[in-house]
LONU-150674 format. One record per residue: residue in one letter; x, y, z of N, C-alpha, C in turn. Coordinates in steps of 0.2 Angstrom, whole numbers, plus 2048, in hexadecimal, padded with zeros to 3 digits. Layout:
N
AXYZXYZXYZ;...
# end
This chain:
72
M05F553D5706254ED5906954AD54;K06A549D5506F542D4D06D53AD50;M06E537D4A067530D4906C52BD4F;L07452DD4D078529D5307652BD5A;D076534D58078534D6106F52FD63;K06A52ED6106352AD61064525D62;L064524D5E066519D5E069517D64;S07051CD6707751BD6D06E51CD72;L06C523D73066523D7806451DD77;I05F51CD7305B512D75060510D74;L06450ED75067506D7706A509D7E;V06C50BD7F06D510D8506850ED88;I062512D8605E50FD8D058508D8C;I05A506D8705A4FDD880604F9D8E;G0644FDD8A0694FBD900674FCD98;A065501D9A061504D9F05C4FEDA2;L0564FDD9F0514FADA10564F2DA2;N0594EFD9E05E4EADA005F4E8DA5;W0644F1DA90674EEDAF0624EFDB5;G05C4F2DB30584F3DB90544EEDB9;S0524EADB304D4E1DB40514E0DB9;I05C4E0DB705D4D8DB905F4DBDC1;G05F4E2DC205E4E4DC90584E6DCE;I0524E5DCB04E4E3DCE04B4DDDD0;F04A4D7DC90474D3DC504D4CFDC8;N0544CDDC50574CADC60584C5DBE;F0554CCDBB0564C8DB20574CADAD;D05B4C7DAB05E4CBDA105A4CED9F;V0574D0D9A0504CFD970574D0D8D;V05D4D2D8C0614CFD880604C8D88;A0664C8D8D0654BFD8B0604BAD8A;W05A4BCD920524B6D8E0524B8D84;L0524BFD840504BED7D0554BBD76;F05E4BAD7C0604B8D730654B2D79;G05F4AFD7C0644A8D7B06A4A6D82;G06A4ADD860704AED890764B3D8D;Q0794B4D8E07E4B8D900844B7D8C;G0854AED8C08A4AFD8608A4ADD80;A07F4B0D8007D4AFD780814B5D75;V0844B1D6B0874B8D660824BDD65;I07C4BDD670784C6D650784C7D6C;S0784C2D700774C7D7A07E4CAD78;R0844C8D740874CAD7608A4D0D74;I0854CFD6D0894D5D6A0854DCD6B;V07D4DAD6D07B4E1D7307B4E5D76;Y0804DDD7C0854E3D800894E7D7F;T08E4E5D7A0944E9D7508E4F0D74;L08B4EED700874F6D6E0844FBD73;V0834F7D7707F4FCD7D084501D7F;A08A4FAD8108F4FED81092502D7F;L094502D79095507D7609150FD71;A08A50CD75086512D74088514D7B;G089513D8208B519D8709151AD87;V097518D8609C51AD81099523D7D;W098522D78093526D7708E52DD77;C08A529D7C08952DD8108D536D84;I08F52FD84097532D8909653BD84;S09653AD80097542D7B093548D7A;L08C543D7C087546D7A08854AD82;L089549D8708B54FD8B090555D8D;F094554D8909A55BD86095560D81;K09155CD7A09155ED77089563D77;E08A56AD72088572D7307F56FD77;N07B573D76074573D72071575D6C;E06E572D69072574D63069577D64;V06957CD5E065580D5E06357FD58;V05C57ED5305757DD5005357FD4C;E056586D4605258ED4704C586D3E;H04758DD44040588D3904058FD3A;H03C58ED3203E597D31035593D2C;H03159AD2D02959AD2B02D59CD25;D02559AD1F02659ED1A01D5A2D1D;
# end
């Protein structure tokens, strides 16, 4: 798995956990950590999560990569 794929998945997981926190507890963890929903850093995090989600769409269409290990 490529580094960008892993990073995107991590960001999507962060976004999913944040949405879960909002849905269950009505608490936005990202906003709490970075000074509110309108704070520049929060908006950057939200944007990165959204871009990661768009990137992860491409993962649905990737063929499984087979990695062969050769032992001497």
